[in-house]
N, CA, C and O atoms as a MOPAC input file, in Angstrom:
PM7 MOZYME 1SCF
protein

 N     14.21700 1    70.11000 1   -47.11400 1
 C     12.97100 1    70.17400 1   -48.10600 1
 C     13.09500 1    69.10100 1   -48.86300 1
 O     14.22300 1    68.81600 1   -49.26700 1
 N     12.15100 1    68.40800 1   -49.16200 1
 C     11.76400 1    67.28400 1   -50.08300 1
 C     11.30500 1    67.93600 1   -51.67000 1
 O     10.47900 1    68.82300 1   -51.88600 1
 N     12.24700 1    67.07200 1   -52.79200 1
 C     12.15300 1    67.41300 1   -53.91000 1
 C     11.90700 1    66.01200 1   -54.98400 1
 O     12.66300 1    65.06100 1   -55.18400 1
 N     11.10100 1    66.18900 1   -55.32700 1
 C     10.78000 1    64.68700 1   -56.53400 1
 C     11.11700 1    65.75400 1   -58.25300 1
 O     10.63800 1    66.87000 1   -58.45500 1
 N     12.03100 1    64.98600 1   -59.23700 1
 C     11.50000 1    65.79300 1   -60.28200 1
 C     11.66400 1    64.38200 1   -61.37500 1
 O     12.61600 1    63.60100 1   -61.39500 1
 N     10.62200 1    64.35200 1   -62.11000 1
 C     10.48900 1    63.49100 1   -63.07000 1
 C     10.50300 1    63.78100 1   -64.69300 1
 O      9.69900 1    64.57200 1   -65.18500 1
 N     11.36400 1    63.16200 1   -65.39200 1
 C     11.44500 1    63.91700 1   -66.80200 1
 C     10.68500 1    63.30200 1   -67.67500 1
 O     10.46000 1    62.11600 1   -67.43400 1
 N     10.08400 1    63.90000 1   -68.90700 1
 C      9.77900 1    63.10400 1   -69.95800 1
 C      8.22700 1    62.12300 1   -69.76000 1
 O      7.80500 1    61.15300 1   -70.39000 1
 N      7.62500 1    62.95300 1   -68.50600 1
 C      6.50800 1    62.70200 1   -68.51800 1
 C      5.30300 1    62.81800 1   -69.66400 1
 O      5.17100 1    63.86900 1   -70.29100 1
 N      4.37700 1    61.60200 1   -69.91400 1
 C      3.43600 1    62.31100 1   -70.94300 1
 C      2.63100 1    63.24400 1   -70.49800 1
 O      2.27500 1    62.96900 1   -69.35200 1
 N      2.12200 1    64.36000 1   -70.94300 1
 C      0.97400 1    65.31400 1   -70.58000 1
 C     -0.33700 1    64.74000 1   -70.42400 1
 O     -1.10500 1    65.30600 1   -69.64500 1
 N     -0.67900 1    63.81500 1   -70.97400 1
 C     -1.81600 1    62.93700 1   -70.81100 1
 C     -2.09900 1    62.25100 1   -69.80600 1
 O     -3.26600 1    61.99700 1   -69.50500 1
 N     -0.74300 1    61.71100 1   -68.91100 1
 C     -1.08600 1    60.99700 1   -67.79300 1
 C     -0.86900 1    62.22000 1   -66.71500 1
 O     -0.93900 1    61.71600 1   -65.59400 1
 N     -0.69100 1    63.29400 1   -66.64600 1
 C     -0.86500 1    64.24300 1   -65.40100 1
 C     -2.43500 1    64.44700 1   -65.56200 1
 O     -3.26800 1    64.43300 1   -66.46800 1
 N     -2.37800 1    64.65700 1   -64.09200 1
 C     -4.05500 1    65.18600 1   -63.73700 1
 C     -4.37400 1    65.83900 1   -64.33900 1
 O     -3.50100 1    66.58700 1   -64.78100 1
 N     -5.79300 1    66.07200 1   -64.81300 1
 C     -6.40900 1    67.00800 1   -65.24100 1
 C     -5.78100 1    68.95100 1   -64.95500 1
 O     -5.40100 1    69.83900 1   -65.71800 1
 N     -5.97000 1    68.83900 1   -63.50000 1
 C     -5.67600 1    70.60500 1   -63.37900 1
 C     -4.62600 1    70.88400 1   -63.95000 1
 O     -4.61000 1    71.93000 1   -64.59700 1
 N     -3.29500 1    69.96200 1   -63.89300 1
 C     -1.98100 1    69.91400 1   -64.27100 1
 C     -2.12100 1    70.37500 1   -65.76500 1
 O     -1.75900 1    71.46300 1   -66.21300 1
 N     -2.77700 1    69.23300 1   -66.52800 1
 C     -3.07300 1    69.30400 1   -67.99400 1
 C     -3.52500 1    70.38000 1   -68.93600 1
 O     -3.28200 1    70.43200 1   -70.14100 1
 N     -4.24900 1    71.27100 1   -68.18600 1
 C     -5.22300 1    71.97100 1   -68.84600 1
 C     -4.37000 1    73.17600 1   -69.76100 1
 O     -3.55700 1    73.93600 1   -69.23400 1
 N     -4.64500 1    73.19200 1   -70.92800 1
 C     -3.84800 1    73.93900 1   -71.77100 1
 C     -2.61100 1    73.45100 1   -72.91200 1
 O     -1.95100 1    74.17200 1   -73.66000 1
 N     -2.57400 1    72.17400 1   -72.76400 1
 C     -1.17600 1    71.24200 1   -72.72100 1
 C     -1.72800 1    70.51400 1   -73.62000 1
 O     -2.92900 1    70.24300 1   -73.58900 1
 N     -0.70100 1    69.99200 1   -74.78300 1
 C     -1.01000 1    68.89500 1   -75.81800 1
 C     -0.92200 1    67.80500 1   -75.24700 1
 O      0.12000 1    67.51600 1   -74.65800 1
 N     -1.99100 1    66.94300 1   -75.28400 1
 C     -1.87200 1    65.96900 1   -74.38800 1
 C     -0.76500 1    64.81400 1   -74.90600 1
 O     -0.31400 1    63.93200 1   -74.17500 1
 N     -0.44200 1    64.99400 1   -76.24100 1
 C      0.33900 1    64.26400 1   -76.83300 1
 C      2.20800 1    64.50900 1   -76.62400 1
 O      3.13900 1    64.00300 1   -77.25200 1
 N      2.20000 1    65.44800 1   -75.53200 1
 C      3.44400 1    65.85300 1   -75.73400 1
 C      3.97800 1    65.45300 1   -74.42700 1
 O      3.21800 1    64.80000 1   -73.71300 1
 N      5.28500 1    65.76100 1   -73.93800 1
 C      5.94900 1    65.42400 1   -72.62100 1
 C      6.52900 1    66.97800 1   -71.81300 1
 O      7.01900 1    68.06600 1   -72.11400 1
 N      6.15900 1    66.33400 1   -70.82400 1
 C      6.64600 1    67.62500 1   -69.79200 1
 C      8.11000 1    66.78500 1   -68.54100 1
 O      8.59400 1    65.65300 1   -68.54600 1
 N      8.34300 1    67.84600 1   -67.75800 1
 C      8.98300 1    67.50200 1   -66.82700 1
 C      8.09700 1    68.22000 1   -65.56800 1
 O      7.50200 1    69.29700 1   -65.54800 1
 N      8.24300 1    67.27400 1   -64.62600 1
 C      7.37400 1    67.46800 1   -63.33900 1
 C      8.34100 1    67.67300 1   -62.29700 1
 O      9.37800 1    67.01000 1   -62.30600 1
 N      8.07600 1    68.65400 1   -61.25700 1
 C      9.29200 1    68.57900 1   -60.17300 1
 C      7.88800 1    68.95200 1   -59.33700 1
 O      6.96800 1    69.64800 1   -59.76600 1
 N      7.97600 1    68.28100 1   -57.98500 1
 C      7.33600 1    68.35400 1   -56.86000 1
 C      7.83300 1    68.70100 1   -55.61400 1
 O      8.37200 1    67.81300 1   -54.95300 1
 N      7.75700 1    69.78200 1   -55.18400 1
 C      8.51100 1    70.59700 1   -53.66500 1
 C      7.63800 1    70.48500 1   -52.53300 1
 O      6.57100 1    71.08700 1   -52.41600 1
 N      8.10800 1    69.73400 1   -51.75200 1
 C      6.69200 1    69.76600 1   -50.20200 1
 C      7.35000 1    71.07700 1   -49.65100 1
 O      8.52900 1    71.43200 1   -49.63000 1
 N      6.35500 1    71.59900 1   -49.27200 1
 C      6.63400 1    72.90400 1   -48.59800 1
 C      6.69500 1    72.70900 1   -47.39100 1
 O      6.12100 1    71.78300 1   -46.81800 1
 N      7.51500 1    73.69500 1   -46.76700 1
 C      8.09900 1    73.57700 1   -45.41000 1
 C      6.39500 1    73.40800 1   -44.41100 1
 O      5.33800 1    73.82600 1   -44.88400 1
 N      6.47000 1    72.89500 1   -43.36600 1
 C      5.74600 1    72.52600 1   -42.75300 1
 C      6.04600 1    73.41000 1   -41.46200 1
 O      6.99400 1    73.06600 1   -40.75500 1
 N      5.20300 1    74.66400 1   -41.07000 1
 C      5.62300 1    75.49200 1   -40.20700 1
 C      5.21300 1    74.84600 1   -38.88600 1
 O      5.46700 1    75.61400 1   -37.95800 1
 N      4.65000 1    73.66000 1   -38.46900 1
 C      4.34300 1    73.16400 1   -37.41500 1
 C      5.58500 1    72.28300 1   -36.54300 1
 O      5.85900 1    72.11500 1   -35.35400 1
 N      6.28000 1    71.73500 1   -38.16600 1
 C      7.59500 1    71.37300 1   -37.83900 1
 C      8.66700 1    71.75000 1   -37.54800 1
 O      9.63400 1    71.08300 1   -37.18200 1
 N      8.54700 1    73.13600 1   -37.72900 1
 C      9.49400 1    74.03600 1   -37.51700 1
 C      9.33200 1    74.28600 1   -36.25700 1
 O     10.43800 1    74.20600 1   -35.72400 1
 N      8.69900 1    74.49100 1   -35.66400 1
 C      8.07300 1    74.63700 1   -34.51900 1
 C      8.67000 1    73.79000 1   -33.74500 1
 O      9.45400 1    74.19700 1   -32.88800 1
 N      8.39500 1    72.41600 1   -33.91500 1
 C      9.12000 1    71.43000 1   -33.00800 1
 C     10.48000 1    71.14300 1   -33.02700 1
 O     10.84300 1    70.24700 1   -32.26500 1
 N     11.50600 1    71.81100 1   -33.87200 1
 C     12.73900 1    71.84100 1   -33.99400 1
 C     13.34000 1    71.81800 1   -32.80800 1
 O     12.90700 1    72.59300 1   -31.95500 1
 N     14.32500 1    71.04800 1   -32.51600 1
 C     14.92200 1    70.72700 1   -31.13800 1
 C     15.54200 1    72.12200 1   -31.04800 1
 O     15.68700 1    72.93000 1   -31.96500 1
 N     15.93700 1    72.26600 1   -29.53500 1
 C     16.34100 1    73.72400 1   -29.17000 1
 C     17.84400 1    73.09100 1   -28.43300 1
 O     18.00200 1    71.92800 1   -28.06000 1
 N     18.83100 1    74.17500 1   -28.35400 1
 C     19.93600 1    73.86300 1   -27.97100 1
 C     20.19700 1    74.00800 1   -26.54000 1
 O     19.74300 1    75.00000 1   -25.97100 1
 N     21.01800 1    72.95200 1   -25.75000 1
 C     20.91400 1    73.30700 1   -24.55500 1
 C     21.17900 1    74.15300 1   -23.93100 1
 O     20.64500 1    74.32500 1   -22.83500 1
 N     22.28100 1    75.12400 1   -24.52700 1
 C     22.24400 1    76.26100 1   -24.04800 1
 C     20.94800 1    77.36100 1   -23.80600 1
 O     20.91200 1    78.34900 1   -23.07200 1
 N     19.88500 1    76.78700 1   -24.73000 1
 C     18.89200 1    77.93300 1   -24.61400 1
 C     18.03100 1    77.54000 1   -23.81700 1
 O     17.16700 1    78.35100 1   -23.48400 1
 N     17.99800 1    76.01000 1   -23.19900 1
 C     17.10300 1    75.30400 1   -22.17100 1
 C     17.47500 1    76.26700 1   -20.98200 1
 O     16.64600 1    76.95600 1   -20.38800 1
 N     18.80700 1    76.22900 1   -20.71200 1
 C     19.18100 1    76.49600 1   -19.52900 1
 C     19.11900 1    77.94600 1   -19.42800 1
 O     18.94600 1    78.48600 1   -18.33500 1
 N     19.28400 1    78.77300 1   -20.77600 1
 C     19.21600 1    80.10500 1   -20.75400 1
 C     17.90700 1    80.40000 1   -20.48600 1
 O     17.81900 1    81.61000 1   -20.27800 1
 N     16.73700 1    79.79100 1   -20.38600 1
 C     15.69200 1    79.89900 1   -19.77300 1
 C     15.34900 1    80.17300 1   -18.49000 1
 O     14.40000 1    80.88000 1   -18.14800 1
 N     16.20000 1    79.55700 1   -17.70000 1
 C     16.00400 1    79.82000 1   -16.28000 1
 C     17.08500 1    81.11600 1   -15.89200 1
 O     18.14400 1    81.34200 1   -16.47700 1
 N     16.56800 1    81.81700 1   -14.85400 1
 C     16.88600 1    82.88500 1   -14.93700 1
 C     18.22200 1    82.89400 1   -13.79800 1
 O     18.75600 1    83.97500 1   -13.54800 1
 N     18.63700 1    81.82800 1   -13.24100 1
 C     20.08900 1    82.02800 1   -12.40200 1
 C     21.42100 1    81.60900 1   -13.25100 1
 O     22.47200 1    81.26500 1   -12.71100 1
 N     21.19300 1    81.70100 1   -14.84000 1
 C     22.24800 1    81.57700 1   -15.40400 1
 C     22.75000 1    82.69800 1   -16.04700 1
 O     21.85700 1    83.31200 1   -16.62900 1
 N     24.02000 1    83.26500 1   -16.17100 1
 C     24.09700 1    84.34900 1   -16.80600 1
 C     24.81300 1    84.18200 1   -17.99000 1
 O     25.01700 1    85.13000 1   -18.74800 1
 N     25.22200 1    83.02000 1   -18.21600 1
 C     26.24900 1    82.82400 1   -19.28000 1
 C     26.47400 1    81.38200 1   -19.42000 1
 O     26.13900 1    80.71600 1   -18.44100 1
 N     27.14100 1    80.53300 1   -20.77400 1
 C     27.54900 1    79.26400 1   -20.69900 1
 C     28.11200 1    79.01300 1   -20.11600 1
 O     27.89200 1    77.88400 1   -19.67600 1
 N     29.36400 1    79.76400 1   -19.53200 1
 C     30.20100 1    79.67800 1   -18.46700 1
 C     29.25300 1    78.73100 1   -17.24400 1
 O     29.29700 1    77.53600 1   -16.95100 1
 N     28.53900 1    79.69900 1   -16.79800 1
 C     27.74900 1    79.44200 1   -15.79400 1
 C     26.97000 1    78.10400 1   -15.76400 1
 O     26.90700 1    77.40900 1   -14.75000 1
 N     26.35000 1    77.77000 1   -17.00300 1
 C     25.83300 1    76.91300 1   -17.41000 1
 C     27.00500 1    75.59600 1   -17.32300 1
 O     26.67200 1    74.62100 1   -16.65000 1
 N     27.76000 1    75.59000 1   -17.70300 1
 C     29.20000 1    74.19000 1   -17.75100 1
 C     29.46800 1    74.52400 1   -15.95200 1
 O     29.81300 1    73.61100 1   -15.20200 1
 N     29.32200 1    75.47000 1   -15.62400 1
 C     29.82100 1    75.38000 1   -14.09100 1
 C     28.98200 1    74.33800 1   -13.46400 1
 O     29.46400 1    73.29600 1   -13.01800 1
 N     27.77600 1    74.61300 1   -13.43400 1
 C     26.64600 1    73.67800 1   -12.94100 1
 C     26.35900 1    72.37700 1   -13.24300 1
 O     25.85000 1    71.53500 1   -12.50400 1
 N     26.91300 1    72.20800 1   -14.99200 1
 C     26.69900 1    70.81900 1   -15.08300 1
 C     28.04300 1    69.86000 1   -14.64300 1
 O     27.94200 1    68.65700 1   -14.40000 1
 N     29.07800 1    70.48200 1   -14.59900 1
 C     30.34400 1    70.20000 1   -13.86100 1
 C     30.09500 1    69.87500 1   -12.24800 1
 O     30.86400 1    69.15100 1   -11.61600 1
 N     28.99400 1    70.46500 1   -11.70000 1
 C     29.33700 1    70.31700 1   -10.57200 1
 C     28.04800 1    69.17100 1    -9.98600 1
 O     27.92200 1    68.81300 1    -8.81500 1
 N     27.28100 1    68.79100 1   -11.01600 1
 C     26.39100 1    67.95500 1   -10.89800 1
 C     27.02400 1    66.63500 1   -11.16600 1
 O     26.80600 1    65.56600 1   -10.59600 1
 N     27.99200 1    66.95100 1   -12.30300 1
 C     29.04200 1    65.49200 1   -12.67200 1
 C     29.44400 1    65.09200 1   -11.37900 1
 O     29.03300 1    64.05200 1   -10.86400 1
 N     30.19700 1    65.83800 1   -10.85500 1
 C     31.35100 1    65.80000 1    -9.41800 1
 C     30.23300 1    64.91100 1    -8.47900 1
 O     30.39900 1    63.81000 1    -7.95300 1
 N     29.18700 1    65.68700 1    -8.46600 1
 C     28.15100 1    65.29400 1    -6.70500 1
 C     27.89100 1    63.66900 1    -7.08000 1
 O     27.91200 1    62.69900 1    -6.32200 1
 N     27.64900 1    63.73300 1    -8.47200 1
 C     27.66800 1    62.01100 1    -8.52500 1
 C     28.46900 1    61.32000 1    -8.91400 1
 O     27.88500 1    60.25300 1    -9.10100 1
 N     29.51000 1    61.20500 1    -9.18300 1
 C     30.61000 1    61.07900 1    -9.31600 1
 C     31.16900 1    60.76200 1    -7.96600 1
 O     32.12400 1    59.99000 1    -7.89400 1
 N     30.58000 1    61.36900 1    -6.73900 1
 C     31.35500 1    61.26000 1    -5.45600 1
 C     29.97800 1    60.33200 1    -4.86700 1
 O     30.25200 1    59.41700 1    -4.09100 1
 N     28.67600 1    60.53400 1    -5.18500 1
 C     27.96200 1    59.61100 1    -4.64100 1
 C     28.26100 1    58.28700 1    -4.83500 1
 O     27.81000 1    57.55300 1    -3.95600 1
 N     29.08800 1    57.57200 1    -6.00300 1
 C     29.09800 1    56.52700 1    -6.65700 1
 C     30.20200 1    55.82700 1    -5.97500 1
 O     30.45700 1    54.63000 1    -6.10100 1
 N     30.76100 1    56.57600 1    -5.32600 1
 C     32.42900 1    56.03200 1    -4.55100 1
 C     32.10100 1    55.49800 1    -3.50600 1
 O     32.95800 1    55.03000 1    -2.75600 1

């Protein structure tokens, strides 16, 4: 989450909608916090374990490890 805080900001320099009801000669502290974007949260990376878990043929992380290990051994054998 991104946040900006500005201290001692003249109220008269604030946008109209923010300075309503305030003395324009006064000073304020302004805090702006960017709200979380739900679309960005949906694009968050997912764990490899989860990706392999989407396939029906893996029952556990050990099964995933064994599969990856077998692929590495196969490719190491091909490189010889």
